[in-house]
C-alpha positions in Angstrom: -41.2 -8.0 93.8 -43.5 -5.3 92.5 -44.1 -5.2 89.1 -44.4 -1.2 89.2 -41.1 -1.0 90.8 -39.0 -3.3 88.1 -37.2 -0.9 86.1 -37.4 -3.1 82.8 -40.5 -3.1 80.7 -41.5 -5.6 78.3 -41.9 -4.7 75.3 -44.5 -5.7 72.2 -42.2 -5.8 69.2 -38.5 -7.4 69.4 -35.6 -5.4 67.8 -35.4 -5.8 64.0 -32.1 -6.7 63.8 -32.3 -9.9 66.3 -33.5 -13.0 64.5 -33.2 -15.8 67.1 -36.2 -16.9 68.9 -34.6 -16.8 72.4 -32.9 -13.4 72.2 -36.4 -11.7 71.0 -38.4 -13.2 73.6 -35.8 -12.7 76.5 -35.6 -8.8 75.0 -39.2 -8.3 74.8 -39.7 -9.9 78.4 -36.9 -7.4 79.8 -34.5 -10.6 80.8 -31.6 -9.1 78.7 -30.4 -6.1 76.8 -28.6 -6.4 73.8 -25.1 -3.9 74.0 -23.7 -5.2 70.2 -23.7 -8.1 68.4 -22.8 -11.2 70.4 -23.0 -9.3 73.6 -25.7 -9.2 76.2 -26.6 -7.3 79.6 -28.4 -9.5 82.0 -31.3 -7.5 83.5 -33.0 -8.7 86.9 -35.2 -11.5 85.6 -32.2 -12.6 83.6 -30.1 -12.6 86.6 -32.5 -14.2 88.7 -32.6 -17.0 86.1 -29.2 -17.6 85.3 -28.8 -17.8 89.3 -31.1 -20.8 89.7 -29.0 -22.3 86.2 -25.4 -21.6 88.3 -26.9 -23.1 91.6 -28.2 -26.3 89.9 -24.7 -26.8 87.9 -22.9 -25.8 91.0 -24.6 -28.5 93.3 -23.9 -31.6 90.7 -20.3 -30.3 90.5 -19.4 -30.4 94.1 -21.2 -33.6 94.5 -18.9 -35.0 92.1 -16.0 -33.4 94.4 -15.5 -30.3 92.6 -13.6 -27.5 93.7 -14.9 -24.0 92.7 -12.2 -21.5 92.0 -12.2 -18.1 90.1 -9.5 -17.7 87.9 -8.1 -14.7 86.0 -9.2 -13.5 82.7 -6.0 -11.7 81.6 -3.6 -14.1 80.3 -0.2 -13.7 79.4 0.9 -15.1 75.7 4.2 -17.0 77.1 1.8 -19.6 78.9 -0.2 -19.9 75.6 3.3 -20.1 73.5 4.0 -23.5 75.1 0.9 -25.3 73.7 1.2 -23.3 70.4 -2.4 -22.1 71.4 -1.7 -18.2 71.6 -1.3 -18.1 67.3 -4.0 -17.0 65.7 -3.8 -19.3 63.3 -4.3 -22.1 65.9 -7.0 -20.4 67.9 -8.8 -18.0 65.9 -11.0 -16.5 68.6 -8.4 -14.7 70.7 -9.4 -11.0 72.2 -5.9 -9.6 72.5 -4.8 -6.1 73.9 -1.7 -4.8 75.2 -0.8 -3.2 78.5 0.1 0.6 78.5 3.5 -0.3 80.5 4.0 -2.7 77.4 3.2 -6.3 76.5 0.3 -8.3 74.7 -2.5 -9.6 77.1 -5.4 -11.8 75.8 -8.7 -12.5 77.6 -8.4 -16.5 77.9 -11.2 -18.2 75.9 -10.8 -21.4 78.0 -8.6 -22.5 81.1 -6.8 -25.4 80.4 -3.2 -23.6 80.3 -3.4 -21.6 83.4 -5.3 -24.2 85.5 -2.0 -26.7 84.7 0.1 -24.1 85.6 -1.3 -22.7 88.6 -1.5 -26.8 90.0 2.6 -26.7 89.8 2.1 -25.0 92.8 0.2 -27.9 94.8 0.9 -31.4 93.2 4.1 -33.1 93.5 3.0 -36.4 94.5 0.6 -39.3 93.7 -1.2 -38.2 96.9 -2.2 -34.9 95.7 -4.2 -36.6 92.8 -6.9 -37.2 91.6 -8.1 -33.7 91.3 -11.7 -32.0 90.0 -11.7 -28.3 89.5 -14.2 -25.8 88.2 -15.1 -22.2 87.7 -18.2 -20.6 86.2 -17.1 -17.6 84.4 -17.3 -14.6 82.0 -15.4 -15.9 79.1 -14.7 -14.1 75.5 -14.4 -15.4 72.2 -13.8 -13.1 69.1 -16.5 -14.8 67.0 -16.4 -14.0 63.1 -19.8 -14.1 63.2 -22.1 -14.1 66.5 -25.4 -15.3 66.1 -28.1 -17.3 67.5 -28.9 -14.8 70.3 -27.3 -15.6 73.6 -26.8 -19.5 72.6 -23.7 -18.3 70.5 -21.9 -14.9 71.8 -18.5 -13.3 72.1 -19.1 -12.8 76.1 -20.8 -15.1 77.4 -20.9 -17.4 81.2 -19.5 -20.7 80.9 -18.9 -23.6 83.9 -15.5 -25.0 82.9 -14.3 -28.0 84.9 -10.9 -29.8 84.8 -9.7 -33.0 85.9 -6.4 -33.9 86.7 -5.4 -37.9 87.8 -3.1 -40.3 87.8 -4.0 -42.9 85.6 -6.4 -43.5 82.3 -8.9 -45.6 84.8 -9.3 -42.6 86.9 -9.6 -40.5 84.0 -12.5 -42.9 82.5 -14.3 -43.0 85.9 -14.8 -39.4 86.6 -15.3 -39.0 82.9 -18.4 -41.3 83.1 -19.6 -39.6 86.6 -19.5 -36.4 84.7 -22.0 -37.5 81.9 -24.3 -38.6 84.3 -24.0 -35.3 86.6 -24.5 -33.7 83.1 -27.8 -35.6 82.5 -29.6 -34.9 86.0 -28.5 -30.8 84.9 -30.4 -31.2 82.0 -33.3 -33.3 83.5 -33.1 -30.5 86.2 -33.4 -27.4 84.2 -36.1 -28.8 82.2 -34.9 -29.8 78.7 -33.5 -33.6 80.1 -36.2 -35.2 77.5 -34.9 -33.4 74.5 -31.2 -33.7 75.3 -29.1 -36.6 73.9 -25.4 -37.9 74.8 -23.5 -37.1 71.5 -20.9 -39.1 70.1 -18.6 -36.5 68.2 -15.2 -36.0 67.1 -12.1 -35.8 69.6 -10.1 -33.9 67.6 -6.3 -33.8 68.3 -7.1 -35.7 71.8 -8.7 -38.8 71.0 -11.0 -40.6 68.7 -14.3 -39.3 70.3 -15.5 -36.9 73.0 -19.0 -36.5 73.9 -21.6 -33.6 73.6 -25.1 -32.7 75.0 -27.1 -32.0 72.2 -30.9 -30.5 72.4 -33.1 -31.3 69.7 -34.5 -27.9 68.4 -34.9 -26.2 64.8 -32.7 -23.4 66.2 -29.8 -25.6 66.8 -26.7 -25.2 64.5 -25.7 -29.0 64.5 -27.0 -32.4 62.6 -27.2 -35.0 64.9 -28.7 -39.0 64.2 -30.6 -40.1 67.2 -31.3 -43.7 68.4 -34.4 -42.7 70.6 -34.7 -46.4 72.3 -30.8 -46.1 73.6 -31.1 -42.5 74.2 -27.8 -41.8 72.0 -26.8 -39.9 69.3 -24.3 -39.5 66.8 -22.8 -36.0 65.5 -23.0 -36.2 61.8 -19.1 -35.5 61.4 -18.4 -38.9 63.0 -21.5 -40.9 61.3 -19.7 -43.8 59.6 -19.6 -47.7 59.6 -17.0 -47.6 62.5 -19.1 -45.5 65.1 -21.8 -47.6 64.3 -20.2 -51.0 65.0 -18.7 -49.7 68.3 -22.2 -48.0 69.5 -24.2 -51.5 68.2 -26.5 -49.7 66.5 -28.1 -49.7 62.9 -28.5 -46.8 60.7 -32.0 -47.2 59.7 -32.8 -46.8 63.4 -31.4 -43.4 63.3 -33.6 -40.5 63.1 -32.1 -36.8 61.8 -32.3 -34.0 63.5 -31.3 -30.5 64.0 -29.7 -29.6 67.8 -28.1 -27.4 70.1 -24.7 -28.4 71.8 -25.4 -27.6 75.3 -22.7 -29.3 76.8 -19.3 -31.0 75.9 -16.4 -33.3 77.6 -13.1 -34.4 76.4 -10.3 -36.5 77.4 -7.0 -34.2 76.8 -4.2 -36.8 77.6 -0.9 -35.4 79.1 -0.3 -32.6 76.5 -1.4 -29.3 78.6 0.5 -31.0 81.7 3.6 -31.9 79.7 3.7 -28.4 78.4 3.4 -26.6 81.6 5.3 -29.2 83.5 2.5 -30.5 85.9 3.8 -33.6 87.1 3.9 -35.8 90.2 5.9 -38.3 92.0 4.6 -41.8 91.5 4.9 -44.4 94.7 7.8 -46.2 93.2 9.4 -42.3 92.4 9.1 -42.3 88.6 8.1 -38.6 87.8 4.7 -38.7 85.4 2.4 -35.9 83.7 -1.0 -35.6 85.3 -3.8 -36.7 82.7 -6.5 -34.2 82.2 -9.9 -34.2 80.9 -12.2 -31.0 80.1 -16.0 -30.3 80.7 -18.1 -27.7 79.9 -21.4 -26.1 79.9 -22.2 -22.7 78.9 -24.8 -20.9 81.1 -26.1 -18.3 79.0 -26.3 -20.7 75.8 -28.5 -22.9 78.4 -30.8 -20.3 79.2 -31.1 -19.8 75.6 -31.6 -23.4 75.1 -34.7 -23.5 77.6 -36.6 -20.8 76.0 -36.1 -22.2 72.3 -37.0 -25.5 73.3 -39.9 -24.6 75.8 -41.3 -21.4 74.4 -44.9 -20.9 72.5 -46.2 -18.3 70.0 -47.4 -16.5 73.5 -43.9 -16.5 74.9 -41.2 -18.3 77.1 -42.4 -21.0 79.4 -40.1 -21.3 82.2 -39.5 -24.7 83.8 -40.3 -24.5 87.9 -36.6 -25.0 88.9 -35.2 -22.1 86.6 -37.9 -19.5 86.7 -37.5 -16.0 87.9 -40.4 -16.7 90.1 -42.8 -19.5 91.3 -46.0 -17.2 90.9 -47.1 -14.1 88.9 -49.6 -12.6 90.8 -52.0 -10.8 88.8 -54.6 -8.4 90.2 -57.1 -7.1 87.6 -59.9 -5.8 89.6 -61.1 -2.2 90.2 -62.5 -3.3 93.6 -60.8 -1.3 96.6 -61.5 -4.6 98.8 -59.8 -7.0 96.1 -56.7 -4.7 95.5 -56.1 -5.1 99.3 -56.7 -8.7 99.1 -53.7 -8.8 96.6 -51.6 -6.7 98.3 -52.1 -8.6 101.6 -51.5 -12.1 99.9 -48.6 -10.9 98.4 -47.1 -10.0 101.4 -48.1 -13.3 103.1 -46.4 -15.0 100.1 -43.1 -13.6 100.4 -43.2 -14.2 104.3 -43.9 -18.1 103.2 -41.0 -17.7 101.4 -42.6 -18.5 97.9 -41.0 -16.4 95.4 -43.6 -14.1 93.7 -43.9 -11.2 91.1 -46.8 -9.0 91.8 -48.0 -7.1 88.9 -49.8 -4.0 90.7 -49.5 -1.8 87.5 -52.6 0.3 86.5 -53.0 -1.6 83.1 -55.8 -3.5 81.7 -56.6 -6.9 82.4 -55.4 -8.2 78.6 -52.3 -6.5 78.8 -51.3 -8.0 82.2 -52.3 -11.5 80.6 -50.3 -10.8 77.8 -47.2 -9.8 79.6 -47.5 -12.6 82.1 -47.4 -14.8 79.2 -44.4 -13.4 77.5 -42.6 -13.8 80.8 -43.2 -17.4 81.5 -43.7 -17.5 85.1 -44.8 -21.6 85.7 -48.1 -19.9 87.8 -50.4 -17.3 87.5 -52.4 -16.4 90.7 -55.5 -14.1 89.5 -57.1 -11.7 92.0 -60.6 -10.3 90.3 -64.2 -9.8 91.1 -64.9 -13.1 92.5 -62.0 -14.0 94.1 -62.4 -15.4 97.6 -59.6 -17.1 100.0 -61.4 -20.5 99.2 -61.9 -19.4 95.6 -58.6 -18.3 93.8 -57.8 -18.9 89.8 -54.6 -20.4 89.2 -53.5 -20.7 85.9 -50.6 -23.0 84.6 -48.6 -21.6 82.0 -47.1 -24.8 80.3 -50.5 -26.2 79.4 -52.7 -23.6 80.8 -54.4 -25.5 83.1 -56.9 -23.5 85.2 -58.4 -24.2 88.5 -59.3 -23.0 91.9 -57.3 -22.9 95.1 -57.4 -22.1 98.5 -55.6 -19.3 100.0 -54.0 -21.9 102.5 -53.1 -23.8 99.4 -51.0 -21.2 97.9 -49.3 -20.5 101.4 -48.8 -23.7 101.8 -46.9 -24.2 98.8 -49.3 -27.4 97.5 -50.7 -25.5 94.7 -48.3 -27.4 92.1 -49.1 -30.3 90.2 
């Protein structure tokens, strides 16, 4: 991509009505556009980041044996009434409307009921289980106070996976495997060190559930961390019983603010029983399937990465999710150097290296400020003294500067 052809422009100032750091930086960098409170568009750079995140999550879910679907967002009330979740007093985040021909319809905030109902057409015997099904879908939730930028919105992108098993043992095994897979996801996107498996309330389903909480002052939750064991406890379940169960001492725990980036729940048979999802056991008994659910918000994860890894100059993308690997910045008035930059850009693209080429007619200082804001992992600077054997390379995360050869850039061996 040539930056002169990118329709989005960077901004020196963030919108006055946007207080969250993630949204301020992403708007200023041209990654997102704010439509209204809690609703954001993904612009070309934002789409590239989200697609990287989507790819990582999809890979880890597929390794678990997950099968991807895409469910309808529109939902009829009758199915949800079976679990008493159509009532606004029970689920207060519904977006509801009506068909012109008559009849209510809702935009699904989650998908336990419709997926369990769908599986009635495909599960009848113990031989049909277990099944692990997921989707990456736009969700709609009628939040009373949308805040925290893209980390809490009324419209957002989420991966929701559901497991359907015969026994509690099968559920336990898969539940644990998802926890490990989530840790891999957070490590791959660059926030593994800051993210902790966190014990939380299980609500109506079980005594405990598990969250993955990323330490950040932008977080809405309070957690207590045992750094040595790399586990945390949500403030809502911090008590003697939980401490004893985990074998941790209160004095070893450090309090922190954190962002919930994922959660996993054991759901039991509530939804299967309500919609009639049963299977025949080997000895002829009819039993309901046992369910679990596992969620990661992709847009929330994108916002969390920005919050945790940015600095006072802008965003710092980890290489795995950055929109481009290299930001090629040409800052010379020399015709030969401009040609050198254009030729290098062409050859980098042909070598399969993702590169944003800043070919705009701007001052060097403006280009460097934009480069810092955009947060691409490596900046290649083409200036007066550039040669094939001496190209300036700056690493965004720590400002490390060195010279590399054209050959090394094209071979992709510049990363350290």
